[in-house]
C-alpha positions as a printed Julia matrix, in Angstrom:
722×3 Matrix{Float64}:
 141.9   -76.29  37.99
 138.92  -76.62  40.25
 137.96  -80.25  39.43
 141.01  -81.87  41.13
 140.49  -79.77  44.18
 136.96  -80.91  44.34
 137.78  -84.55  43.88
 140.65  -84.59  46.35
 139.23  -82.32  49.04
 135.58  -81.19  48.85
 134.18  -84.53  47.86
 135.8   -86.13  50.83
 134.84  -83.42  53.39
 131.95  -83.62  55.79
 129.57  -80.68  55.86
 131.06  -79.49  59.12
 134.61  -79.59  57.61
 133.4   -77.5   54.69
 131.79  -75.01  56.83
 134.95  -74.74  59.04
 136.86  -73.79  55.91
 134.64  -70.7   55.66
 135.53  -69.57  59.23
 138.24  -67.09  59.98
 139.55  -66.94  63.48
 141.75  -64.29  65.07
 145.23  -64.7   66.43
 144.29  -65.34  70.18
 142.79  -68.58  69.05
 146.27  -69.78  68.13
 148.27  -68.36  71.0
 149.17  -71.87  72.04
 149.68  -73.92  68.85
 148.55  -77.53  69.51
 145.66  -79.92  69.16
 143.13  -77.66  70.88
 141.85  -80.58  72.95
 140.85  -78.17  75.78
 138.81  -75.2   74.72
 138.77  -72.2   77.0
 138.5   -68.44  76.94
 137.13  -66.72  73.78
 136.68  -70.01  71.89
 134.53  -71.4   74.69
 132.48  -68.16  74.9
 131.79  -68.4   71.09
 130.88  -71.99  71.18
 133.79  -73.08  69.09
 134.88  -76.67  69.45
 138.35  -78.13  69.04
 137.28  -79.86  65.83
 136.27  -76.53  64.32
 139.73  -75.0   65.15
 141.37  -78.02  63.57
 139.42  -77.49  60.3
 139.33  -73.67  60.09
 140.3   -72.26  56.89
 142.11  -69.01  57.71
 143.52  -67.05  60.62
 143.68  -63.24  61.15
 146.54  -61.39  62.69
 149.28  -63.98  63.38
 152.6   -62.38  62.46
 156.09  -63.52  62.78
 157.71  -66.33  60.86
 158.34  -68.63  63.88
 154.87  -68.26  65.22
 153.2   -68.75  61.83
 155.28  -71.92  61.17
 154.36  -73.33  64.64
 150.63  -72.7   64.08
 150.69  -74.2   60.53
 152.6   -77.24  61.63
 150.26  -77.9   64.53
 147.35  -77.34  62.28
 148.48  -79.71  59.54
 149.22  -82.33  62.25
 145.62  -82.27  63.34
 143.7   -81.49  60.05
 142.35  -84.78  58.72
 142.8   -83.87  55.01
 146.02  -81.77  55.44
 144.51  -78.53  54.25
 146.78  -75.61  55.25
 145.65  -72.36  56.82
 145.61  -69.05  55.17
 147.22  -66.33  57.27
 145.84  -62.79  56.68
 146.33  -59.31  58.25
 145.85  -55.6   57.66
 149.04  -54.56  55.9
 147.66  -51.19  54.87
 150.81  -49.04  54.24
 153.68  -51.16  55.47
 154.49  -54.12  57.67
 157.33  -53.15  59.95
 158.67  -50.51  57.6
 155.78  -48.02  57.71
 155.21  -45.95  54.65
 153.1   -42.73  54.69
 149.33  -43.35  55.05
 147.58  -44.01  51.67
 146.07  -40.58  51.55
 149.62  -39.24  51.67
 150.79  -41.8   49.1
 148.03  -40.49  46.86
 149.48  -37.05  47.33
 152.7   -38.17  45.73
 150.83  -38.63  42.37
 153.47  -41.34  41.78
 151.99  -44.77  41.24
 155.41  -46.37  40.72
 156.45  -45.37  44.21
 153.04  -46.64  45.45
 153.63  -49.94  43.77
 157.11  -50.14  45.33
 155.68  -49.48  48.77
 153.23  -52.39  48.42
 155.96  -54.62  47.0
 158.17  -53.88  50.06
 155.23  -54.37  52.44
 154.49  -57.67  50.84
 158.11  -58.75  51.09
 158.25  -58.11  54.79
 154.77  -59.6   55.45
 155.52  -62.81  53.38
 158.87  -63.64  55.07
 156.97  -63.16  58.36
 154.4   -65.74  57.33
 151.49  -63.84  55.96
 149.6   -64.77  52.75
 146.91  -62.09  52.39
 146.73  -58.43  53.07
 143.46  -56.57  53.57
 144.46  -53.79  51.18
 144.21  -51.65  49.18
 141.22  -49.69  50.4
 139.95  -47.87  47.25
 136.96  -46.25  48.66
 136.18  -42.77  47.11
 135.99  -40.16  49.81
 134.43  -36.75  50.0
 133.96  -36.24  53.7
 137.06  -35.51  55.94
 135.02  -36.14  59.06
 135.29  -39.91  58.32
 138.32  -41.22  60.11
 139.15  -43.76  57.31
 139.92  -41.14  54.71
 143.53  -41.86  55.79
 143.29  -45.29  54.06
 142.06  -43.94  50.69
 143.9   -42.06  48.01
 141.37  -39.36  47.66
 138.19  -37.85  46.12
 138.84  -38.69  42.31
 137.62  -41.96  40.76
 140.29  -41.92  38.06
 143.25  -41.3   40.28
 141.93  -43.86  42.86
 141.87  -46.39  40.09
 145.39  -45.64  39.11
 146.65  -46.21  42.67
 144.48  -49.25  43.08
 146.13  -50.86  40.18
 149.53  -49.9   41.39
 148.99  -51.35  44.93
 147.59  -54.65  43.69
 150.52  -55.14  41.27
 152.92  -54.29  44.08
 151.34  -56.73  46.52
 150.87  -59.65  44.17
 153.34  -59.41  41.37
 152.96  -61.75  38.44
 153.19  -65.2   40.04
 151.92  -65.72  43.6
 152.85  -69.41  43.63
 156.38  -68.88  42.3
 157.18  -65.6   43.99
 156.95  -66.23  47.72
 157.82  -62.68  48.47
 154.32  -61.56  47.41
 150.98  -61.68  49.13
 147.43  -61.78  47.74
 145.52  -58.47  47.77
 142.09  -58.03  49.21
 140.37  -54.9   47.82
 138.04  -53.17  50.16
 135.4   -52.19  51.17
 132.81  -53.29  48.61
 131.05  -51.03  48.15
 130.74  -47.31  48.75
 131.89  -47.37  52.42
 133.42  -43.89  51.87
 129.96  -42.35  51.31
 128.77  -42.85  54.95
 126.34  -40.17  55.95
 127.82  -37.47  58.14
 131.28  -38.99  57.8
 130.32  -41.3   60.63
 131.93  -44.76  60.51
 129.7   -47.82  59.77
 126.78  -45.34  59.03
 124.13  -45.44  56.3
 125.08  -45.06  52.59
 122.33  -43.94  50.21
 123.39  -43.53  46.61
 121.64  -43.91  43.25
 122.93  -46.84  41.19
 124.08  -44.37  38.53
 126.17  -42.44  41.04
 127.49  -45.78  42.53
 128.63  -46.85  39.06
 129.98  -43.58  37.9
 132.1   -42.58  40.9
 132.43  -45.26  43.54
 132.74  -48.54  41.63
 135.53  -47.67  39.14
 138.52  -48.01  41.55
 137.3   -51.52  42.65
 137.03  -52.56  39.04
 140.57  -51.28  38.41
 141.89  -53.39  41.35
 140.1   -56.52  40.1
 141.3   -55.89  36.53
 144.79  -55.83  38.0
 144.18  -59.29  39.43
 143.21  -58.78  43.07
 142.46  -62.17  44.51
 139.99  -61.16  47.18
 137.19  -58.67  47.95
 136.09  -57.61  51.37
 132.54  -56.48  51.87
 131.71  -53.14  53.5
 129.88  -52.57  56.74
 127.32  -50.19  55.19
 124.11  -50.68  53.33
 123.94  -50.41  49.6
 120.44  -49.49  48.23
 119.08  -50.44  51.67
 120.7   -53.81  51.92
 123.84  -54.47  54.0
 126.64  -55.16  51.6
 127.51  -58.42  53.23
 124.11  -59.85  52.45
 123.55  -57.92  49.22
 122.95  -60.56  46.42
 122.5   -57.87  43.78
 125.86  -56.26  44.62
 127.92  -59.48  45.14
 126.44  -62.29  42.96
 124.84  -60.18  40.27
 127.34  -57.34  39.83
 130.68  -58.51  41.28
 130.49  -62.14  40.16
 128.0   -62.05  37.33
 128.62  -58.74  35.53
 132.33  -58.4   36.35
 133.21  -62.11  36.28
 135.03  -62.05  39.68
 135.95  -65.62  40.57
 138.04  -64.98  43.65
 137.24  -65.06  47.42
 134.76  -62.69  49.06
 135.25  -62.15  52.8
 133.11  -60.31  55.26
 134.59  -57.43  57.22
 134.96  -58.14  60.94
 131.64  -59.6   62.19
 129.61  -57.88  59.47
 127.49  -61.03  58.84
 126.21  -60.91  62.42
 125.79  -57.15  62.19
 122.99  -57.61  59.65
 120.81  -58.29  62.79
 121.66  -54.82  64.11
 121.0   -53.26  60.73
 117.51  -54.68  60.88
 118.11  -56.84  57.78
 118.08  -60.15  59.59
 115.92  -61.48  62.44
 118.81  -63.37  64.0
 122.19  -64.9   63.25
 120.59  -67.8   61.34
 118.87  -65.45  58.85
 122.06  -63.45  58.61
 124.05  -66.6   57.69
 121.45  -67.44  55.12
 121.58  -64.08  53.39
 125.42  -63.87  53.46
 125.91  -67.31  51.8
 123.14  -66.62  49.37
 124.78  -63.36  48.39
 128.11  -65.15  47.87
 130.3   -64.31  50.92
 132.79  -67.04  51.23
 134.53  -66.36  54.5
 132.91  -65.36  57.75
 135.34  -63.13  59.55
 135.13  -63.56  63.33
 131.57  -64.65  63.95
 130.02  -68.07  64.25
 127.03  -67.35  62.05
 128.02  -69.81  59.37
 129.43  -72.3   61.87
 126.32  -72.62  63.94
 123.63  -72.19  61.4
 124.65  -73.44  57.89
 124.2   -77.07  58.9
 120.56  -76.57  59.84
 119.92  -74.32  56.86
 121.15  -77.08  54.57
 119.02  -79.63  56.45
 116.0   -77.44  56.06
 116.64  -77.0   52.33
 116.97  -73.2   52.56
 120.71  -73.38  51.66
 121.96  -75.41  48.71
 125.13  -77.27  49.76
 126.47  -76.4   46.3
 126.77  -72.77  47.54
 128.99  -74.02  50.33
 130.94  -76.19  47.88
 131.58  -73.23  45.64
 132.84  -71.08  48.59
 135.12  -73.83  49.73
 136.54  -74.34  46.27
 137.28  -70.58  45.91
 139.19  -70.71  49.17
 141.1   -73.87  48.2
 141.91  -72.34  44.79
 143.48  -69.33  46.51
 145.51  -71.69  48.62
 146.67  -73.48  45.53
 147.51  -70.17  43.74
 149.66  -69.28  46.71
 151.44  -72.67  46.51
 150.34  -73.68  50.07
 149.55  -77.37  49.25
 153.16  -77.9   48.07
 154.71  -75.44  50.54
 152.51  -74.85  53.64
 155.25  -72.61  55.18
 155.41  -70.5   51.98
 157.82  -67.61  52.36
 158.16  -67.76  56.13
 161.79  -67.79  57.23
 162.85  -66.6   60.69
 166.48  -66.09  59.47
 165.65  -64.09  56.41
 162.98  -62.27  58.37
 165.72  -60.61  60.43
 167.59  -59.53  57.24
 164.63  -58.35  55.32
 162.18  -56.73  57.72
 162.92  -53.08  58.5
 166.12  -53.23  56.39
 168.0   -50.07  55.53
 166.9   -50.45  51.9
 163.25  -50.53  52.84
 163.56  -47.53  55.16
 165.24  -45.6   52.43
 162.29  -46.27  50.06
 159.91  -45.19  52.86
 161.89  -41.97  53.24
 161.69  -41.23  49.61
 157.95  -41.79  49.45
 157.55  -39.47  52.48
 159.5   -36.81  50.74
 157.24  -37.07  47.72
 153.99  -37.27  49.76
 154.28  -34.05  51.78
 152.44  -31.07  50.52
 153.54  -27.49  50.86
 150.33  -25.59  51.42
 151.7   -22.07  52.09
 155.02  -20.3   51.99
 155.66  -16.63  52.38
 159.43  -16.8   52.08
 160.07  -18.7   55.31
 161.01  -22.07  53.86
 163.37  -23.58  53.14
 165.24  -23.01  56.37
 168.94  -22.05  56.26
 171.5   -24.15  58.07
 172.85  -21.16  59.99
 169.49  -20.07  61.36
 168.56  -20.56  64.93
 165.41  -22.53  64.97
 162.92  -23.2   67.7
 161.12  -26.51  67.06
 157.95  -26.52  69.18
 154.79  -28.6   69.49
 153.58  -32.01  70.56
 155.02  -33.66  67.49
 158.49  -32.01  67.78
 159.92  -35.05  69.59
 157.16  -37.63  68.99
 157.18  -41.05  67.38
 153.45  -40.96  66.83
 153.89  -40.33  63.05
 152.92  -43.79  61.66
 149.12  -43.52  61.61
 146.31  -45.74  62.75
 146.94  -48.8   60.52
 150.52  -49.58  61.63
 150.03  -52.36  64.17
 153.43  -54.01  63.48
 155.27  -50.67  63.2
 157.3   -49.12  65.94
 156.91  -45.65  67.25
 160.02  -46.07  69.26
 162.27  -46.52  66.23
 160.43  -43.98  63.98
 162.72  -41.09  63.04
 161.57  -38.15  65.1
 161.58  -34.61  63.58
 163.84  -33.15  66.37
 166.46  -35.87  65.85
 166.44  -35.41  62.07
 166.66  -31.6   62.25
 169.66  -31.77  64.54
 171.26  -34.0   61.98
 170.59  -31.62  59.11
 171.29  -28.18  60.65
 174.76  -26.68  60.53
 174.94  -26.4   64.3
 172.71  -28.72  66.41
 173.07  -26.27  69.36
 171.16  -23.79  67.35
 167.98  -25.97  67.41
 165.86  -25.42  70.49
 163.17  -27.99  71.16
 160.05  -27.78  73.42
 156.72  -29.54  73.52
 154.72  -26.35  74.06
 151.63  -28.36  74.53
 150.15  -31.87  74.44
 147.86  -32.87  71.62
 144.8   -31.72  73.44
 146.16  -30.06  76.58
 148.42  -27.15  77.53
 149.95  -26.07  80.78
 151.58  -22.93  81.97
 154.91  -24.8   82.28
 154.7   -25.91  78.69
 153.92  -22.38  77.55
 156.85  -21.08  79.51
 159.18  -23.65  77.95
 157.92  -22.72  74.55
 158.63  -19.06  75.06
 162.1   -19.77  76.37
 162.92  -22.01  73.29
 161.55  -19.33  70.92
 163.32  -16.42  72.64
 166.61  -16.76  70.78
 165.27  -18.15  67.56
 165.28  -16.6   64.16
 162.31  -18.77  63.05
 159.8   -20.93  64.79
 158.76  -24.32  63.43
 155.53  -25.68  65.01
 154.9   -29.4   64.81
 151.28  -29.84  65.48
 148.38  -32.06  64.5
 146.17  -35.05  65.36
 147.26  -38.07  67.31
 147.07  -41.28  65.37
 143.96  -42.34  67.41
 142.05  -39.21  66.07
 141.73  -40.81  62.66
 141.51  -44.28  61.29
 138.63  -46.78  61.87
 136.25  -45.43  64.47
 137.96  -42.06  64.28
 135.16  -39.95  62.88
 135.12  -36.33  64.18
 132.59  -33.45  63.74
 135.24  -30.85  64.68
 138.13  -31.19  62.27
 140.05  -28.28  63.51
 143.18  -28.67  65.61
 142.47  -29.11  69.37
 142.16  -25.78  71.18
 145.36  -26.41  73.14
 147.4   -26.39  69.95
 145.53  -23.46  68.51
 146.49  -21.56  71.71
 150.11  -22.55  71.23
 150.08  -21.28  67.7
 148.62  -17.93  68.86
 151.17  -17.66  71.56
 154.08  -18.22  69.09
 152.56  -15.93  66.52
 152.48  -13.15  69.08
 156.22  -13.15  69.24
 156.43  -11.48  65.85
 158.8   -14.06  64.35
 158.41  -16.09  61.19
 156.32  -19.25  61.92
 156.31  -22.38  59.84
 153.84  -25.05  60.71
 154.27  -28.8   60.05
 150.96  -30.69  60.17
 150.7   -34.3   61.22
 147.13  -35.59  60.52
 145.11  -38.39  58.82
 142.58  -36.17  57.1
 142.09  -32.75  55.54
 141.58  -30.33  58.34
 139.67  -27.09  58.87
 142.75  -24.91  59.15
 141.26  -21.99  60.96
 143.82  -20.66  63.42
 146.53  -22.49  61.51
 146.59  -21.3   57.82
 145.89  -17.7   58.67
 148.44  -17.7   61.51
 151.44  -19.24  59.73
 153.9   -17.88  57.3
 154.36  -21.4   55.89
 152.41  -24.65  56.24
 153.82  -28.11  55.36
 151.38  -30.95  55.22
 153.22  -34.04  56.53
 150.2   -36.33  57.05
 151.39  -39.37  59.04
 154.69  -39.96  57.12
 155.78  -43.23  58.44
 158.97  -44.75  59.83
 161.3   -42.26  58.16
 159.03  -39.33  58.41
 161.23  -37.11  60.48
 164.19  -37.56  58.14
 162.01  -36.7   55.14
 160.64  -33.71  56.76
 164.05  -32.35  57.81
 165.26  -32.58  54.27
 162.16  -30.75  53.02
 162.38  -28.06  55.62
 165.98  -27.34  54.92
 165.61  -27.45  51.13
 167.66  -30.57  50.5
 164.47  -31.83  48.91
 162.02  -29.66  47.11
 158.27  -30.36  48.06
 156.27  -31.91  45.14
 153.22  -33.36  46.77
 149.79  -32.42  45.49
 146.49  -32.77  47.31
 144.11  -35.55  46.37
 141.42  -34.37  48.65
 140.12  -30.74  49.02
 140.68  -28.85  52.29
 137.5   -27.11  53.33
 137.18  -23.54  54.42
 135.0   -24.83  57.2
 133.42  -28.15  58.22
 130.12  -26.6   57.29
 130.95  -26.96  53.6
 131.5   -30.65  53.83
 131.29  -32.49  51.55
 133.29  -30.19  49.33
 135.02  -31.71  46.34
 136.35  -30.48  43.0
 134.32  -32.64  40.68
 130.87  -31.44  41.89
 128.01  -30.44  39.71
 126.72  -26.97  38.9
 123.24  -25.86  39.67
 120.55  -24.06  37.84
 121.58  -20.96  39.82
 125.42  -21.13  40.03
 127.35  -18.63  41.9
 128.87  -16.05  39.48
 132.63  -15.89  39.09
 132.53  -12.29  40.14
 130.72  -11.94  43.46
 127.63   -9.69  43.4
 124.81   -9.0   45.8
 122.36  -11.4   44.31
 121.1   -13.59  47.2
 119.25  -16.07  45.1
 122.13  -18.14  43.75
 123.63  -21.37  45.23
 126.01  -20.03  47.81
 126.67  -19.67  51.51
 126.14  -16.21  52.97
 128.92  -16.8   55.58
 131.54  -18.74  53.57
 132.89  -19.21  50.09
 131.56  -22.17  48.15
 135.09  -23.14  47.18
 137.4   -25.11  49.36
 140.35  -23.4   51.02
 142.73  -25.6   49.16
 141.57  -27.46  46.0
 142.18  -31.0   44.59
 145.52  -31.13  42.95
 146.97  -28.14  44.89
 150.5   -27.95  46.22
 153.41  -25.49  46.17
 157.07  -25.87  45.55
 160.19  -23.88  46.43
 160.31  -22.93  42.74
 157.53  -21.69  40.47
 156.04  -22.99  37.2
 154.36  -21.17  34.36
 151.89  -22.61  31.86
 151.44  -21.24  28.4
 150.35  -22.23  24.86
 147.55  -24.71  25.6
 146.75  -25.98  22.07
 144.62  -28.73  20.62
 145.32  -30.71  17.45
 141.8   -30.11  16.29
 138.6   -28.42  17.4
 136.8   -31.72  17.03
 137.25  -35.23  18.26
 135.86  -38.63  16.86
 135.83  -42.15  18.08
 138.7   -43.04  15.83
 140.42  -39.73  16.03
 142.11  -38.84  19.42
 142.68  -35.25  20.37
 146.28  -34.14  21.0
 146.46  -31.67  23.87
 149.78  -29.69  24.22
 150.81  -27.27  26.96
 154.24  -25.79  27.71
 155.51  -25.68  31.25
 158.4   -23.66  32.4
 160.37  -23.63  35.67
 160.44  -19.89  36.45
 162.22  -20.15  39.73
 165.71  -20.75  41.11
 165.49  -24.36  42.18
 164.98  -27.56  40.34
 161.51  -29.04  41.01
 158.82  -31.54  40.1
 155.58  -30.33  38.62
 152.41  -32.42  38.3
 150.7   -31.33  35.1
 146.98  -32.2   35.39
 144.4   -32.56  32.52
 140.8   -31.99  33.17
 137.68  -32.09  30.97
 134.13  -30.72  31.21
 131.13  -31.97  29.29
 129.13  -28.86  28.74
 125.84  -30.63  28.06
 125.08  -34.22  29.02
 122.02  -36.48  29.08
 122.55  -36.24  32.92
 124.41  -33.32  34.39
 128.2   -33.64  34.34
 130.85  -32.48  36.83
 132.35  -28.98  36.4
 135.74  -30.71  35.94
 136.96  -34.35  35.79
 140.56  -35.45  35.97
 141.52  -37.47  32.84
 145.32  -37.68  32.9
 148.51  -36.27  34.56
 152.2   -36.14  33.99
 155.03  -35.35  36.38
 157.97  -33.24  35.14
 161.46  -32.69  36.59
 162.59  -29.27  35.48
 165.79  -27.3   36.15
 165.6   -23.56  36.7
 164.66  -21.89  33.39
 163.95  -25.19  31.73
 160.75  -25.69  29.66
 158.96  -28.81  28.46
 156.09  -29.41  26.29
 153.58  -31.83  27.67
 151.44  -33.86  25.27
 148.26  -35.66  26.27
 146.15  -37.81  24.02
 142.46  -37.49  24.83
 140.3   -40.37  23.42
 136.49  -40.54  22.9
 136.23  -43.46  25.51
 137.53  -41.05  28.17
 134.38  -38.87  27.58
 131.95  -41.68  28.32
 129.76  -41.8   31.36
 126.76  -43.62  32.81
 123.52  -42.27  31.42
 120.19  -42.43  33.21
 119.63  -45.93  31.89
 123.06  -46.92  33.22
 124.46  -47.41  29.84
 127.96  -46.26  29.24
 128.56  -43.92  26.32
 129.56  -40.42  25.24
 127.35  -37.57  23.93
 128.16  -35.4   21.02
 128.55  -31.78  21.67
 130.78  -29.13  23.22
 133.6   -29.88  25.79
 136.16  -27.79  27.66
 139.66  -29.11  28.35
 141.8   -27.68  31.13
 145.49  -28.01  31.9
 147.25  -26.72  35.03
 149.04  -27.34  38.24
 145.79  -28.01  40.18
 142.05  -28.19  39.6
 141.55  -24.49  40.1
 144.43  -22.71  38.31
 144.16  -23.83  34.69
 144.41  -22.88  31.12
 141.46  -23.86  28.93
 140.4   -24.6   25.37
 137.27  -26.09  23.71
 136.38  -28.83  21.31
 133.42  -30.69  19.95
 132.72  -34.45  19.94
 131.39  -35.58  16.61
 129.28  -38.71  16.11
C-alpha cells in the first residue's frame, strides 16, 4: 500500500515539499483561496512563503462545503504533484447539532447513543468538507478543577475505554474511503493530560510508569484497537519529557509496543512549546526532538518548516524519518479516498439538508435526556402540569447551554429552558420567568424581579451554573463553587419557604455548598446541547424519567480533590464507624468520601437489589465466575437502572483499589417488575500491572460488589486459584 505512494509522490518530492506536507495551517491562511502569490498578515509574520502554502499537507478549522471545495480546488491547481489537503477540526460533541458535553454523554452509561452522536457529528462534518476530527478525548480525570474534564467521560479507565471505542466507531465507521459520511478520528491527548498537577491546564504531570499503564493508557489503547487513524500529543510532560518530544512514549510505546501505524499530530504549537518547557534550547532543537520522537504533523508552528532542512544537511535528522512521516500522511489521504475524490463528501446542497436536521436534533434531545443526573429529590420532582412554577436564574432564558467546544453550534437556535417549559406545562401563563441574577453578578432590580416571579408560585425552579467560558480549555478554577451572586439568589429563594428545585448547567463536578443543602431537588444538566431545554422540560415534568449516573465523583469540598472512587486504602484506613481516633487517614474538618460517588444517580422510581449469588466460591483461568443479582422496580413509574459490577483484589503484589468497575448493564423495568442480571467475570479481568510492569493476576481472595452506584452495593467473596 505504501510502496506506490512512495514511488508516485515521495520519490518525486523535494525536501521542501516533503516538509510542507508535515505542516498544518489554520483557516485564516485560506481566507482567500488562490495562488498565494502575495503573502501578508499572519503568514508573513511566521515567515511562510507562498510555495509552502501551495505544498502544505493539512488545514485546521475550515468549515463549510463551498469554502472547503474552493480551498481544495485552488490548492490542487497550484500543487505541483496534485496532492490534496486534509481538512481537520475539533468536532468534540457535535458539528452544528450539538450533543451534550462528553462528561454528560459518559453519564448516560449508554455507548450506543455515544456512538450515534459521533456518527451524526461525522455526517454533518463530512458533508461540510471535513476529513478529520480531533476527538475523542479519552484522558482519565480525577480533578474537577481542570476545565477540560468536560471533554472526558470520567474517572474510570474501563468506562472511558468503552466510550473511546464507541466514539471511534461512530466517527469512522467501517470504510473511510467508501463511506464519505464518516471522518477519521484523532484520539487525544497522548498521554496523561488529565493528570495535570493542581488541575491547572498545560501543567506538569508526574506519574510512575506503572500508574500510567494501569489507569491512564487503557482508554487510548481501546481507541486505537477500534481503529483510530490519528493520535494527538499532549501539552504536558511524561516522566519529565514533553509528550511531543518523548521518543519513549511515541516511538517505543505507541509505535513499537502497540504497533500504531497512523498519523501523530502535535497539539497546537506544542513542538515550539518544548522551548518554554526547558526541554529544547530553541525551535531547531524542538524540531529535532519532535521528528525523532515520531511526530508527523506540526500544528501551527514553523519549527519543522524552518529547521528540518538544516537538520538534514547537518546529518542530525535522517531524511528517512521525514519520508516515513510523509508516507503516513499520504496513506491517510488515500484511506479517505482523497486522491480519487479530493472533494470527498463535501456537498453544499446536501449540507443544507443534513446539517442541523430534525432527525439529528431529535437524537441530541434523546441523549440529553439520558445524560442528565438527578442528584437529589425530596418529593418536588416531577413537576405537575397544573402547578404554578417560577423559573428563575441566569440560565432560565439562556442559549449558553452548548459548552466550550461547540464552535460551529448556535446559541441562538438552542432550545431554551423557558421556551421548552412553556410548551410542556398545561398553562403557559402559570410559568413565571425571571433572570434573578447574572452568572457572576446580581442587582437589586434582579432580586426584586425574582421575588415578584416567585410570589405566586407553588414551586421555584432555579436554573443556575457556570457559563461555558468557565470550563473547557484554559478554564481551570480553584474555586469550583457557584459564583457568589447565584448562591445569594438561591438563599433568597430558599427564604421564601417554598419548594426549590435546582437545575445545574456546568462543565465539571462542583462543590455544591449552598446548592445541595439549600435545594429540595437538584438535577444535573451539564451543558446539554442544542436540544437541552426540551430534554430538561420533559425531565422536570416527568415525561421522561431521569436515568443518568455520574462518571466523576462530586467532592464535599475542593480541599478533598482529587477524590475518586477507585482509590487505594492506607495502612491506617478510616473505620466504617466513626470514632475518636485521630491517628487514621482522615480529615478533621470533612468526610473522606465524596458528597456524591461515582455511578450515583436517582430516578423518579426506586430499585431494590437482592440475592447476589456466585456460581462458585472460586475462579480459574478457564472457569469464569457467574455473578447474579436480582433488581426490582419498587416504585410507581417505569425507569432505567444501571446495574454496576465492581471487584476488589484483597491482596496484591502492589496495592489495589478499594473498588474497580468491571462491567455494567442497563435495565428498563416497569413498576413492580424484577429482572435477574447475570455477569460473567473472567480471570483476565483481574489482571493488573505489577511492580515490574508485567500484566497478570494474583491468586487469593477477592470481593465482588453489585449495586446502583459505587457506594451502595451488595457484596460476596471468591478466591482465584492458580
